[in-house]
Steps between C-alpha positions, in 0.01 A plus 500: 500500500460813288310795624223613268567787269213690669652440849840617382338808351321570829839489688649736234206735518520511881875564478462765231221675683727524807778624283263757358374617843843544648625738225166681513580588860871554455487679157294805601698524826837506323394713210356763735788482753823487301604821318434477124873553430609211730213274382604576144863405576383166655278418201786586258749284687255219531419507127874482415559228761217287352702460183786342696251304714340337203829423331616322825181301501610363165145402405526208748161547658277462193722229354497309830124507536453358148767233509438369852133488426577242238724275717367533851423132515854402399717549810838482316407751233331715766815520717728554194298804375451638853866483598632615167274807493595585856878494419453696181305757702789540741749558220284736290411716803864519619604605140237770459548634855862587418393702197220657701747626764727642232201672339367675810842607619545687172132607469414628858617822657274560800235333703425273211827318570354360824184389327705325237697326774195384695358345175786249524297319759244428229775352279603272782139398547482413129726201573235355731211567256412137433120557535470351155497158665199584711328636186589197292354253761206732547575553868308833514381450858850542639576787270187682614551447882870583487457818297215624710701469813806677361305772329312561822826561678602728215182700544555548872867588442418778254265675747730448792829620345429725199371822658678785333506646144871419494476132604566363152799298617298321770219443253746343258647274761160378618397420133819308430496299830137397427611358161789319666298339777220399254751319276701351785194361672412312186853379466499349856163340440592341169832381640301283750285340225749466211872417504777650296690247297840642401635167377353519153499869409438583134539876490585517131173329413296784639717797399371539146125479583556727795685740275205501260275559803733780611459671165125450531504673837726775375256563215247593768736779616436672165146589608411644849847468643650682200247783544600557869873487427468750211279743694767593757772630258260650242248653740580473871475262806152622592382383152602148600267520795222639276536186286564257784213592732214442248647198337587341826148573628326338205751221512411422860128495417545270199695243707163357620384378157865429402485215749315304239794527264769405745320192643413377149861493379611175669162342423520580129867395493404160636228458233755576233741252653216238489415606139137562605411778261131498574546558871752768426267686259205475732699626801644782295161618378346483846794685659477777231132556547511510879806719500333754271177488688680633801777715339278695261261656756792568738683696226196704398428568865842640558476697171188691599622556861864581412500852640323405814731198559818706455363762741425239753819286445750781504324724754456759224878526439490337156132542406607682178644178348156344481512490115793262530294274729206510246731400223661233714156350584413448129850380433454235762232330284746480223762367732244231603478380140882513483536289822272231353668473160847531649480263802212264433558454130848572373713450815341172620535365146873567502496790252742721691710576192205621290361682809831670564533631144147645509552665840837639395362644175201667670723609790734655253209682340405629843858638548479676157163657584627621836804656327256665253313674784827596661608665169177693471526592875172320587642215696310452826358228719176510297660483155746221626206289608305576183785369285529187712128440462522526118802266487336238722196509262733433205659207685160343586382517133819338366523244782132383456527456124831316528376262769184419326698415183776294667324334785143490376379655825205729491541806724142611554574854619184650358243225546140593548530483875816712515344760274207500736732582793635796298148627430390476860821669631476777234176612667714615794601807293156667470424400863814675614418806287157554663624429850775765459244753389372500851829654623473359849872414549738215440379272776146532372608413144695199615220346707213573263683400183621177652152406621330573168772348283530183708121464491483550126768236430356253748157539345654438153672174616181375663278590205726338250538194729877527480685183594702703756180568700404134485844390613505747792157385616592137468823539706324718758231229550766228515 
């Protein structure tokens, strides 16, 4: 029997909150402990490695979630897709790993060589990354419990073994082994529940849609990942950290509302498979409204407290990059709209080709704008993020218009309720201004601004009788 969408979201929220708390402990510790030079090298290597990692993944995860969601009641089709995608994953990761080894042997000339080598562990773990099956059958309970245990071990390991400013190799090893055990644990669990069927493999059948999906994933590289890869040669390795820390921080915070997007994908895919357009439209609108009700105040809260957050998170080592965090916070709202139109509208409706063309076009624009700032010698973490924000805005506008015309789906991004969330959250700015006039220190600003801003937003939701408040009260009573 299917778990409810609300129950799945609860599991995802619990998981993402844990995944948020762990980096909030580890992040400040690592940023304050490792030397900026070594941490910059790590972030540069990791940014480059991610390109190979995503290529090895071959777009299997997202494709697997969508396709298995449609056939989970058909054992034969289920086993065929499951086994075929697993075999393709082995081949794609093997192929990409060979090129990765050649790349880093030519590229590296110091301590970075060892970090490149350690990252191979993650390439191996990519083979066992079949979590898409758990996502497709909405088994979020297992995902949450398993990940919490492994991430807990990761947290303990960091504080036990990473103790010096030069322990970047140990840190890299712990990160990679955590990824490996997380994926391998899911592999062992799924192997007990579902069987591989190698007797009827149809690899060719899946190669073209996966290739389209691969291009779609690669298009994403032309945004944040492109920024990080370009910062190292055109600025320096430390600039990669100046970009990575703020964007990773806001990314961690946004994973909580993002749970609503991820758990809705298999449900919406099923409604499309059943040709139930009304349920699809209702679920899409409700998911969008609740997602924005949580994301918008979070983003504005980080925006007004950007300096204090960077001071606290980096132990005052990277406080000076708070403008990047402020920009990243506002950008995250735009990314929220992008996630909805990309995953819940175009992707679940099988519009990968059109989606890829749009992403590649806007990603290419981002690359050109980055080169422009390089040419005028103004390229930095802040300008790189600003160009990305602009290009994502362009993508959202084009994608919304196209989807409404081709699918007849209304994307109510600026409904009366969502505009109300913006208005209430915008009040955080004058509140922050007056609190900072008191000049009582960062901790005072954080505590007082959070109390006042949360109170204002809560009062607004209660006064307007927002459905989110009614839903929370109903579930709490139940």
